[in-house]
CHARMM internal coordinates of N, CA and C (Angstrom, degrees):
IC EDIT
DIST 1 N 1 CA 1.4498
DIST 1 CA 1 C 1.5269
ANGL 1 N 1 CA 1 C 107.38
DIST 1 C 2 N 1.3151
ANGL 1 CA 1 C 2 N 116.42
DIHE 1 N 1 CA 1 C 2 N 128.39
DIST 2 N 2 CA 1.4627
ANGL 1 C 2 N 2 CA 120.63
DIHE 1 CA 1 C 2 N 2 CA 179.36
DIST 2 CA 2 C 1.5313
ANGL 2 N 2 CA 2 C 109.99
DIHE 1 C 2 N 2 CA 2 C -75.86
DIST 2 C 3 N 1.3122
ANGL 2 CA 2 C 3 N 116.07
DIHE 2 N 2 CA 2 C 3 N 165.10
DIST 3 N 3 CA 1.4664
ANGL 2 C 3 N 3 CA 120.32
DIHE 2 CA 2 C 3 N 3 CA 179.45
DIST 3 CA 3 C 1.5289
ANGL 3 N 3 CA 3 C 111.28
DIHE 2 C 3 N 3 CA 3 C -62.56
DIST 3 C 4 N 1.3244
ANGL 3 CA 3 C 4 N 116.83
DIHE 3 N 3 CA 3 C 4 N -33.44
DIST 4 N 4 CA 1.4674
ANGL 3 C 4 N 4 CA 120.23
DIHE 3 CA 3 C 4 N 4 CA 177.52
DIST 4 CA 4 C 1.5269
ANGL 4 N 4 CA 4 C 109.51
DIHE 3 C 4 N 4 CA 4 C -64.83
DIST 4 C 5 N 1.3227
ANGL 4 CA 4 C 5 N 116.55
DIHE 4 N 4 CA 4 C 5 N -41.35
DIST 5 N 5 CA 1.4568
ANGL 4 C 5 N 5 CA 120.58
DIHE 4 CA 4 C 5 N 5 CA 178.49
DIST 5 CA 5 C 1.5261
ANGL 5 N 5 CA 5 C 111.02
DIHE 4 C 5 N 5 CA 5 C -67.01
DIST 5 C 6 N 1.3220
ANGL 5 CA 5 C 6 N 116.83
DIHE 5 N 5 CA 5 C 6 N -40.13
DIST 6 N 6 CA 1.4657
ANGL 5 C 6 N 6 CA 121.09
DIHE 5 CA 5 C 6 N 6 CA 177.32
DIST 6 CA 6 C 1.5230
ANGL 6 N 6 CA 6 C 109.39
DIHE 5 C 6 N 6 CA 6 C -60.20
DIST 6 C 7 N 1.3225
ANGL 6 CA 6 C 7 N 116.52
DIHE 6 N 6 CA 6 C 7 N -46.77
DIST 7 N 7 CA 1.4628
ANGL 6 C 7 N 7 CA 121.99
DIHE 6 CA 6 C 7 N 7 CA -179.99
DIST 7 CA 7 C 1.5248
ANGL 7 N 7 CA 7 C 110.86
DIHE 6 C 7 N 7 CA 7 C -59.98
DIST 7 C 8 N 1.3263
ANGL 7 CA 7 C 8 N 116.47
DIHE 7 N 7 CA 7 C 8 N -47.67
DIST 8 N 8 CA 1.4618
ANGL 7 C 8 N 8 CA 121.71
DIHE 7 CA 7 C 8 N 8 CA -178.98
DIST 8 CA 8 C 1.5290
ANGL 8 N 8 CA 8 C 110.72
DIHE 7 C 8 N 8 CA 8 C -63.03
DIST 8 C 9 N 1.3160
ANGL 8 CA 8 C 9 N 116.71
DIHE 8 N 8 CA 8 C 9 N -46.53
DIST 9 N 9 CA 1.4602
ANGL 8 C 9 N 9 CA 120.20
DIHE 8 CA 8 C 9 N 9 CA -178.75
DIST 9 CA 9 C 1.5235
ANGL 9 N 9 CA 9 C 111.07
DIHE 8 C 9 N 9 CA 9 C -64.11
DIST 9 C 10 N 1.3248
ANGL 9 CA 9 C 10 N 116.84
DIHE 9 N 9 CA 9 C 10 N -41.69
DIST 10 N 10 CA 1.4652
ANGL 9 C 10 N 10 CA 120.62
DIHE 9 CA 9 C 10 N 10 CA 179.21
DIST 10 CA 10 C 1.5259
ANGL 10 N 10 CA 10 C 110.80
DIHE 9 C 10 N 10 CA 10 C -62.11
DIST 10 C 11 N 1.3097
ANGL 10 CA 10 C 11 N 116.82
DIHE 10 N 10 CA 10 C 11 N -43.21
DIST 11 N 11 CA 1.4718
ANGL 10 C 11 N 11 CA 120.09
DIHE 10 CA 10 C 11 N 11 CA 178.97
DIST 11 CA 11 C 1.5256
ANGL 11 N 11 CA 11 C 111.42
DIHE 10 C 11 N 11 CA 11 C -62.77
DIST 11 C 12 N 1.3272
ANGL 11 CA 11 C 12 N 115.95
DIHE 11 N 11 CA 11 C 12 N -43.03
DIST 12 N 12 CA 1.4699
ANGL 11 C 12 N 12 CA 119.57
DIHE 11 CA 11 C 12 N 12 CA 179.75
DIST 12 CA 12 C 1.5269
ANGL 12 N 12 CA 12 C 111.27
DIHE 11 C 12 N 12 CA 12 C -65.22
DIST 12 C 13 N 1.3173
ANGL 12 CA 12 C 13 N 116.43
DIHE 12 N 12 CA 12 C 13 N -43.36
DIST 13 N 13 CA 1.4585
ANGL 12 C 13 N 13 CA 120.84
DIHE 12 CA 12 C 13 N 13 CA -180.00
DIST 13 CA 13 C 1.5265
ANGL 13 N 13 CA 13 C 110.31
DIHE 12 C 13 N 13 CA 13 C -64.41
DIST 13 C 14 N 1.3306
ANGL 13 CA 13 C 14 N 116.87
DIHE 13 N 13 CA 13 C 14 N -41.66
DIST 14 N 14 CA 1.4637
ANGL 13 C 14 N 14 CA 120.78
DIHE 13 CA 13 C 14 N 14 CA 179.58
DIST 14 CA 14 C 1.5308
ANGL 14 N 14 CA 14 C 111.05
DIHE 13 C 14 N 14 CA 14 C -66.79
DIST 14 C 15 N 1.3179
ANGL 14 CA 14 C 15 N 116.79
DIHE 14 N 14 CA 14 C 15 N -39.46
DIST 15 N 15 CA 1.4653
ANGL 14 C 15 N 15 CA 120.54
DIHE 14 CA 14 C 15 N 15 CA 177.80
DIST 15 CA 15 C 1.5241
ANGL 15 N 15 CA 15 C 110.90
DIHE 14 C 15 N 15 CA 15 C -63.78
DIST 15 C 16 N 1.3165
ANGL 15 CA 15 C 16 N 116.32
DIHE 15 N 15 CA 15 C 16 N -40.83
DIST 16 N 16 CA 1.4644
ANGL 15 C 16 N 16 CA 120.82
DIHE 15 CA 15 C 16 N 16 CA -177.52
DIST 16 CA 16 C 1.5291
ANGL 16 N 16 CA 16 C 113.16
DIHE 15 C 16 N 16 CA 16 C -76.20
DIST 16 C 17 N 1.3364
ANGL 16 CA 16 C 17 N 117.84
DIHE 16 N 16 CA 16 C 17 N -37.21
DIST 17 N 17 CA 1.4607
ANGL 16 C 17 N 17 CA 120.91
DIHE 16 CA 16 C 17 N 17 CA -171.50
DIST 17 CA 17 C 1.5234
ANGL 17 N 17 CA 17 C 114.88
DIHE 16 C 17 N 17 CA 17 C -114.74
DIST 17 C 18 N 1.3217
ANGL 17 CA 17 C 18 N 117.65
DIHE 17 N 17 CA 17 C 18 N -7.20
DIST 18 N 18 CA 1.4600
ANGL 17 C 18 N 18 CA 120.02
DIHE 17 CA 17 C 18 N 18 CA 179.53
DIST 18 CA 18 C 1.5188
ANGL 18 N 18 CA 18 C 111.69
DIHE 17 C 18 N 18 CA 18 C 61.93
DIST 18 C 19 N 1.3225
ANGL 18 CA 18 C 19 N 116.20
DIHE 18 N 18 CA 18 C 19 N -138.16
DIST 19 N 19 CA 1.4668
ANGL 18 C 19 N 19 CA 121.08
DIHE 18 CA 18 C 19 N 19 CA -176.60
DIST 19 CA 19 C 1.5266
ANGL 19 N 19 CA 19 C 112.92
DIHE 18 C 19 N 19 CA 19 C -63.90
DIST 19 C 20 N 1.2993
ANGL 19 CA 19 C 20 N 117.80
DIHE 19 N 19 CA 19 C 20 N -20.05
DIST 20 N 20 CA 1.4694
ANGL 19 C 20 N 20 CA 121.65
DIHE 19 CA 19 C 20 N 20 CA 179.44
DIST 20 CA 20 C 1.5306
ANGL 20 N 20 CA 20 C 111.63
DIHE 19 C 20 N 20 CA 20 C -75.90
DIST 20 C 21 N 1.3141
ANGL 20 CA 20 C 21 N 118.33
DIHE 20 N 20 CA 20 C 21 N -13.59
DIST 21 N 21 CA 1.4655
ANGL 20 C 21 N 21 CA 122.29
DIHE 20 CA 20 C 21 N 21 CA -177.15
DIST 21 CA 21 C 1.5242
ANGL 21 N 21 CA 21 C 112.13
DIHE 20 C 21 N 21 CA 21 C -60.11
DIST 21 C 22 N 1.3175
ANGL 21 CA 21 C 22 N 117.50
DIHE 21 N 21 CA 21 C 22 N -39.20
DIST 22 N 22 CA 1.4648
ANGL 21 C 22 N 22 CA 120.01
DIHE 21 CA 21 C 22 N 22 CA 179.99
DIST 22 CA 22 C 1.5303
ANGL 22 N 22 CA 22 C 110.34
DIHE 21 C 22 N 22 CA 22 C -63.18
DIST 22 C 23 N 1.3144
ANGL 22 CA 22 C 23 N 116.86
DIHE 22 N 22 CA 22 C 23 N -41.90
DIST 23 N 23 CA 1.4614
ANGL 22 C 23 N 23 CA 120.93
DIHE 22 CA 22 C 23 N 23 CA 176.76
DIST 23 CA 23 C 1.5266
ANGL 23 N 23 CA 23 C 110.61
DIHE 22 C 23 N 23 CA 23 C -62.23
DIST 23 C 24 N 1.3248
ANGL 23 CA 23 C 24 N 116.84
DIHE 23 N 23 CA 23 C 24 N -43.64
DIST 24 N 24 CA 1.4679
ANGL 23 C 24 N 24 CA 121.20
DIHE 23 CA 23 C 24 N 24 CA -179.98
DIST 24 CA 24 C 1.5267
ANGL 24 N 24 CA 24 C 110.60
DIHE 23 C 24 N 24 CA 24 C -58.75
DIST 24 C 25 N 1.3135
ANGL 24 CA 24 C 25 N 116.84
DIHE 24 N 24 CA 24 C 25 N -45.93
DIST 25 N 25 CA 1.4664
ANGL 24 C 25 N 25 CA 120.90
DIHE 24 CA 24 C 25 N 25 CA -179.77
DIST 25 CA 25 C 1.5283
ANGL 25 N 25 CA 25 C 110.79
DIHE 24 C 25 N 25 CA 25 C -64.82
DIST 25 C 26 N 1.3235
ANGL 25 CA 25 C 26 N 117.06
DIHE 25 N 25 CA 25 C 26 N -40.26
DIST 26 N 26 CA 1.4653
ANGL 25 C 26 N 26 CA 120.82
DIHE 25 CA 25 C 26 N 26 CA 178.66
DIST 26 CA 26 C 1.5260
ANGL 26 N 26 CA 26 C 110.63
DIHE 25 C 26 N 26 CA 26 C -63.72
DIST 26 C 27 N 1.3169
ANGL 26 CA 26 C 27 N 116.33
DIHE 26 N 26 CA 26 C 27 N -40.33
DIST 27 N 27 CA 1.4649
ANGL 26 C 27 N 27 CA 120.50
DIHE 26 CA 26 C 27 N 27 CA 179.43
DIST 27 CA 27 C 1.5285
ANGL 27 N 27 CA 27 C 110.99
DIHE 26 C 27 N 27 CA 27 C -65.97
DIST 27 C 28 N 1.3279
ANGL 27 CA 27 C 28 N 116.72
DIHE 27 N 27 CA 27 C 28 N -40.56
DIST 28 N 28 CA 1.4723
ANGL 27 C 28 N 28 CA 120.47
DIHE 27 CA 27 C 28 N 28 CA 177.56
DIST 28 CA 28 C 1.5291
ANGL 28 N 28 CA 28 C 110.39
DIHE 27 C 28 N 28 CA 28 C -62.78
DIST 28 C 29 N 1.3207
ANGL 28 CA 28 C 29 N 117.28
DIHE 28 N 28 CA 28 C 29 N -39.75
DIST 29 N 29 CA 1.4668
ANGL 28 C 29 N 29 CA 120.94
DIHE 28 CA 28 C 29 N 29 CA 178.22
DIST 29 CA 29 C 1.5252
ANGL 29 N 29 CA 29 C 110.29
DIHE 28 C 29 N 29 CA 29 C -64.16
DIST 29 C 30 N 1.3116
ANGL 29 CA 29 C 30 N 116.35
DIHE 29 N 29 CA 29 C 30 N -43.75
DIST 30 N 30 CA 1.4645
ANGL 29 C 30 N 30 CA 121.17
DIHE 29 CA 29 C 30 N 30 CA 179.48
DIST 30 CA 30 C 1.5263
ANGL 30 N 30 CA 30 C 110.87
DIHE 29 C 30 N 30 CA 30 C -62.88
DIST 30 C 31 N 1.3195
ANGL 30 CA 30 C 31 N 116.87
DIHE 30 N 30 CA 30 C 31 N -43.34
DIST 31 N 31 CA 1.4627
ANGL 30 C 31 N 31 CA 121.23
DIHE 30 CA 30 C 31 N 31 CA 178.80
DIST 31 CA 31 C 1.5244
ANGL 31 N 31 CA 31 C 111.49
DIHE 30 C 31 N 31 CA 31 C -62.91
DIST 31 C 32 N 1.3227
ANGL 31 CA 31 C 32 N 116.83
DIHE 31 N 31 CA 31 C 32 N -41.50
DIST 32 N 32 CA 1.4673
ANGL 31 C 32 N 32 CA 120.93
DIHE 31 CA 31 C 32 N 32 CA 179.49
DIST 32 CA 32 C 1.5284
ANGL 32 N 32 CA 32 C 110.67
DIHE 31 C 32 N 32 CA 32 C -64.48
DIST 32 C 33 N 1.3242
ANGL 32 CA 32 C 33 N 116.95
DIHE 32 N 32 CA 32 C 33 N -41.04
DIST 33 N 33 CA 1.4689
ANGL 32 C 33 N 33 CA 120.87
DIHE 32 CA 32 C 33 N 33 CA 176.76
DIST 33 CA 33 C 1.5234
ANGL 33 N 33 CA 33 C 110.34
DIHE 32 C 33 N 33 CA 33 C -61.11
DIST 33 C 34 N 1.3237
ANGL 33 CA 33 C 34 N 116.46
DIHE 33 N 33 CA 33 C 34 N -43.65
DIST 34 N 34 CA 1.4621
ANGL 33 C 34 N 34 CA 121.00
DIHE 33 CA 33 C 34 N 34 CA -179.05
DIST 34 CA 34 C 1.5278
ANGL 34 N 34 CA 34 C 111.48
DIHE 33 C 34 N 34 CA 34 C -63.37
DIST 34 C 35 N 1.3287
ANGL 34 CA 34 C 35 N 116.34
DIHE 34 N 34 CA 34 C 35 N -30.23
DIST 35 N 35 CA 1.4671
ANGL 34 C 35 N 35 CA 121.10
DIHE 34 CA 34 C 35 N 35 CA 179.24
DIST 35 CA 35 C 1.5262
ANGL 35 N 35 CA 35 C 111.87
DIHE 34 C 35 N 35 CA 35 C -85.36
DIST 35 C 36 N 1.3264
ANGL 35 CA 35 C 36 N 116.82
DIHE 35 N 35 CA 35 C 36 N -0.44
DIST 36 N 36 CA 1.4611
ANGL 35 C 36 N 36 CA 120.48
DIHE 35 CA 35 C 36 N 36 CA 179.20
DIST 36 CA 36 C 1.5152
ANGL 36 N 36 CA 36 C 113.66
DIHE 35 C 36 N 36 CA 36 C 78.50
DIST 36 C 37 N 1.3359
ANGL 36 CA 36 C 37 N 116.75
DIHE 36 N 36 CA 36 C 37 N 31.89
DIST 37 N 37 CA 1.4632
ANGL 36 C 37 N 37 CA 121.82
DIHE 36 CA 36 C 37 N 37 CA -179.19
DIST 37 CA 37 C 1.5310
ANGL 37 N 37 CA 37 C 109.62
DIHE 36 C 37 N 37 CA 37 C -119.22
DIST 37 C 38 N 1.3351
ANGL 37 CA 37 C 38 N 117.46
DIHE 37 N 37 CA 37 C 38 N 79.39
DIST 38 N 38 CA 1.4659
ANGL 37 C 38 N 38 CA 120.20
DIHE 37 CA 37 C 38 N 38 CA -175.66
DIST 38 CA 38 C 1.5312
ANGL 38 N 38 CA 38 C 113.81
DIHE 37 C 38 N 38 CA 38 C -66.34
DIST 38 C 39 N 1.3302
ANGL 38 CA 38 C 39 N 117.61
DIHE 38 N 38 CA 38 C 39 N -27.59
DIST 39 N 39 CA 1.4663
ANGL 38 C 39 N 39 CA 120.60
DIHE 38 CA 38 C 39 N 39 CA 179.51
DIST 39 CA 39 C 1.5301
ANGL 39 N 39 CA 39 C 110.96
DIHE 38 C 39 N 39 CA 39 C -65.44
DIST 39 C 40 N 1.3225
ANGL 39 CA 39 C 40 N 115.72
DIHE 39 N 39 CA 39 C 40 N -47.70
DIST 40 N 40 CA 1.4606
ANGL 39 C 40 N 40 CA 120.20
DIHE 39 CA 39 C 40 N 40 CA 178.76
DIST 40 CA 40 C 1.5277
ANGL 40 N 40 CA 40 C 110.30
DIHE 39 C 40 N 40 CA 40 C -65.92
DIST 40 C 41 N 1.3188
ANGL 40 CA 40 C 41 N 116.71
DIHE 40 N 40 CA 40 C 41 N -39.18
DIST 41 N 41 CA 1.4663
ANGL 40 C 41 N 41 CA 120.44
DIHE 40 CA 40 C 41 N 41 CA 178.33
DIST 41 CA 41 C 1.5245
ANGL 41 N 41 CA 41 C 110.46
DIHE 40 C 41 N 41 CA 41 C -60.42
DIST 41 C 42 N 1.3171
ANGL 41 CA 41 C 42 N 117.06
DIHE 41 N 41 CA 41 C 42 N -42.10
DIST 42 N 42 CA 1.4676
ANGL 41 C 42 N 42 CA 121.15
DIHE 41 CA 41 C 42 N 42 CA 179.07
DIST 42 CA 42 C 1.5280
ANGL 42 N 42 CA 42 C 110.70
DIHE 41 C 42 N 42 CA 42 C -63.38
DIST 42 C 43 N 1.3168
ANGL 42 CA 42 C 43 N 116.82
DIHE 42 N 42 CA 42 C 43 N -38.94
DIST 43 N 43 CA 1.4616
ANGL 42 C 43 N 43 CA 120.20
DIHE 42 CA 42 C 43 N 43 CA 178.41
DIST 43 CA 43 C 1.5238
ANGL 43 N 43 CA 43 C 110.78
DIHE 42 C 43 N 43 CA 43 C -64.24
DIST 43 C 44 N 1.3267
ANGL 43 CA 43 C 44 N 116.65
DIHE 43 N 43 CA 43 C 44 N -41.87
DIST 44 N 44 CA 1.4588
ANGL 43 C 44 N 44 CA 119.73
DIHE 43 CA 43 C 44 N 44 CA 178.57
DIST 44 CA 44 C 1.5209
ANGL 44 N 44 CA 44 C 111.79
DIHE 43 C 44 N 44 CA 44 C -66.64
DIST 44 C 45 N 1.3280
ANGL 44 CA 44 C 45 N 117.05
DIHE 44 N 44 CA 44 C 45 N -33.75
DIST 45 N 45 CA 1.4713
ANGL 44 C 45 N 45 CA 119.41
DIHE 44 CA 44 C 45 N 45 CA 175.97
DIST 45 CA 45 C 1.5272
ANGL 45 N 45 CA 45 C 110.50
DIHE 44 C 45 N 45 CA 45 C -66.17
DIST 45 C 46 N 1.3312
ANGL 45 CA 45 C 46 N 117.48
DIHE 45 N 45 CA 45 C 46 N -35.30
DIST 46 N 46 CA 1.4664
ANGL 45 C 46 N 46 CA 120.79
DIHE 45 CA 45 C 46 N 46 CA 175.97
DIST 46 CA 46 C 1.5245
ANGL 46 N 46 CA 46 C 110.04
DIHE 45 C 46 N 46 CA 46 C -65.50
DIST 46 C 47 N 1.3270
ANGL 46 CA 46 C 47 N 116.78
DIHE 46 N 46 CA 46 C 47 N -42.48
DIST 47 N 47 CA 1.4657
ANGL 46 C 47 N 47 CA 121.07
DIHE 46 CA 46 C 47 N 47 CA 177.85
DIST 47 CA 47 C 1.5278
ANGL 47 N 47 CA 47 C 109.29
DIHE 46 C 47 N 47 CA 47 C -61.19
DIST 47 C 48 N 1.3283
ANGL 47 CA 47 C 48 N 116.71
DIHE 47 N 47 CA 47 C 48 N -44.24
DIST 48 N 48 CA 1.4647
ANGL 47 C 48 N 48 CA 120.36
DIHE 47 CA 47 C 48 N 48 CA 179.92
DIST 48 CA 48 C 1.5251
ANGL 48 N 48 CA 48 C 111.40
DIHE 47 C 48 N 48 CA 48 C -60.69
DIST 48 C 49 N 1.3135
ANGL 48 CA 48 C 49 N 117.04
DIHE 48 N 48 CA 48 C 49 N -43.35
DIST 49 N 49 CA 1.4621
ANGL 48 C 49 N 49 CA 120.69
DIHE 48 CA 48 C 49 N 49 CA 179.82
DIST 49 CA 49 C 1.5274
ANGL 49 N 49 CA 49 C 110.86
DIHE 48 C 49 N 49 CA 49 C -62.85
DIST 49 C 50 N 1.3051
ANGL 49 CA 49 C 50 N 117.06
DIHE 49 N 49 CA 49 C 50 N -41.06
DIST 50 N 50 CA 1.4701
ANGL 49 C 50 N 50 CA 120.80
DIHE 49 CA 49 C 50 N 50 CA 178.67
DIST 50 CA 50 C 1.5263
ANGL 50 N 50 CA 50 C 110.47
DIHE 49 C 50 N 50 CA 50 C -64.66
DIST 50 C 51 N 1.3288
ANGL 50 CA 50 C 51 N 117.10
DIHE 50 N 50 CA 50 C 51 N -40.35
DIST 51 N 51 CA 1.4663
ANGL 50 C 51 N 51 CA 120.74
DIHE 50 CA 50 C 51 N 51 CA 177.56
DIST 51 CA 51 C 1.5246
ANGL 51 N 51 CA 51 C 109.71
DIHE 50 C 51 N 51 CA 51 C -62.24
DIST 51 C 52 N 1.3166
ANGL 51 CA 51 C 52 N 116.82
DIHE 51 N 51 CA 51 C 52 N -40.97
DIST 52 N 52 CA 1.4702
ANGL 51 C 52 N 52 CA 121.25
DIHE 51 CA 51 C 52 N 52 CA 178.51
DIST 52 CA 52 C 1.5306
ANGL 52 N 52 CA 52 C 110.04
DIHE 51 C 52 N 52 CA 52 C -58.98
DIST 52 C 53 N 1.3224
ANGL 52 CA 52 C 53 N 116.39
DIHE 52 N 52 CA 52 C 53 N -40.77
DIST 53 N 53 CA 1.4687
ANGL 52 C 53 N 53 CA 121.25
DIHE 52 CA 52 C 53 N 53 CA 178.67
DIST 53 CA 53 C 1.5249
ANGL 53 N 53 CA 53 C 110.16
DIHE 52 C 53 N 53 CA 53 C -67.27
DIST 53 C 54 N 1.3308
ANGL 53 CA 53 C 54 N 117.18
DIHE 53 N 53 CA 53 C 54 N -43.35
DIST 54 N 54 CA 1.4623
ANGL 53 C 54 N 54 CA 121.23
DIHE 53 CA 53 C 54 N 54 CA 179.63
DIST 54 CA 54 C 1.5266
ANGL 54 N 54 CA 54 C 111.27
DIHE 53 C 54 N 54 CA 54 C -61.96
DIST 54 C 55 N 1.3223
ANGL 54 CA 54 C 55 N 115.95
DIHE 54 N 54 CA 54 C 55 N -39.03
DIST 55 N 55 CA 1.4579
ANGL 54 C 55 N 55 CA 121.62
DIHE 54 CA 54 C 55 N 55 CA -177.98
DIST 55 CA 55 C 1.5105
ANGL 55 N 55 CA 55 C 112.24
DIHE 54 C 55 N 55 CA 55 C -67.62
DIST 55 C 56 N 1.3063
ANGL 55 CA 55 C 56 N 116.36
DIHE 55 N 55 CA 55 C 56 N -34.82
DIST 56 N 56 CA 1.4556
ANGL 55 C 56 N 56 CA 120.26
DIHE 55 CA 55 C 56 N 56 CA -178.99
DIST 56 CA 56 C 1.5157
ANGL 56 N 56 CA 56 C 111.51
DIHE 55 C 56 N 56 CA 56 C 80.80
DIST 56 C 57 N 1.3315
ANGL 56 CA 56 C 57 N 116.44
DIHE 56 N 56 CA 56 C 57 N 179.19
DIST 57 N 57 CA 1.4675
ANGL 56 C 57 N 57 CA 120.51
DIHE 56 CA 56 C 57 N 57 CA -177.35
DIST 57 CA 57 C 1.5268
ANGL 57 N 57 CA 57 C 111.48
DIHE 56 C 57 N 57 CA 57 C -70.40
DIST 57 C 58 N 1.3210
ANGL 57 CA 57 C 58 N 114.51
DIHE 57 N 57 CA 57 C 58 N 151.89
DIST 58 N 58 CA 1.4653
ANGL 57 C 58 N 58 CA 120.25
DIHE 57 CA 57 C 58 N 58 CA 175.10
DIST 58 CA 58 C 1.5183
ANGL 58 N 58 CA 58 C 108.90
DIHE 57 C 58 N 58 CA 58 C -70.54
DIST 58 C 59 N 1.3137
ANGL 58 CA 58 C 59 N 115.29
DIHE 58 N 58 CA 58 C 59 N 142.49
DIST 59 N 59 CA 1.4618
ANGL 58 C 59 N 59 CA 119.60
DIHE 58 CA 58 C 59 N 59 CA 176.25
DIST 59 CA 59 C 1.5213
ANGL 59 N 59 CA 59 C 108.50
DIHE 58 C 59 N 59 CA 59 C -91.93
DIST 59 C 60 N 1.3160
ANGL 59 CA 59 C 60 N 115.11
DIHE 59 N 59 CA 59 C 60 N 148.30
DIST 60 N 60 CA 1.4679
ANGL 59 C 60 N 60 CA 118.11
DIHE 59 CA 59 C 60 N 60 CA 177.59
DIST 60 CA 60 C 1.5018
ANGL 60 N 60 CA 60 C 110.92
DIHE 59 C 60 N 60 CA 60 C -124.55
END
COOR INIT
IC SEED 1 N 1 CA 1 C
IC BUILD
């Protein structure tokens, strides 16, 4: 998955799921690791990181 695709997918996931999107991406990465697919897991970790950036810092 290219960085453009990661960016696009992260934006779509964040738009659809809001703050839960980061959890969804983390779960997909964990599932891929459990299935022995490190490439897909790495892609999901990239998506998660992009979602974290889109979300911005937590307010206190």
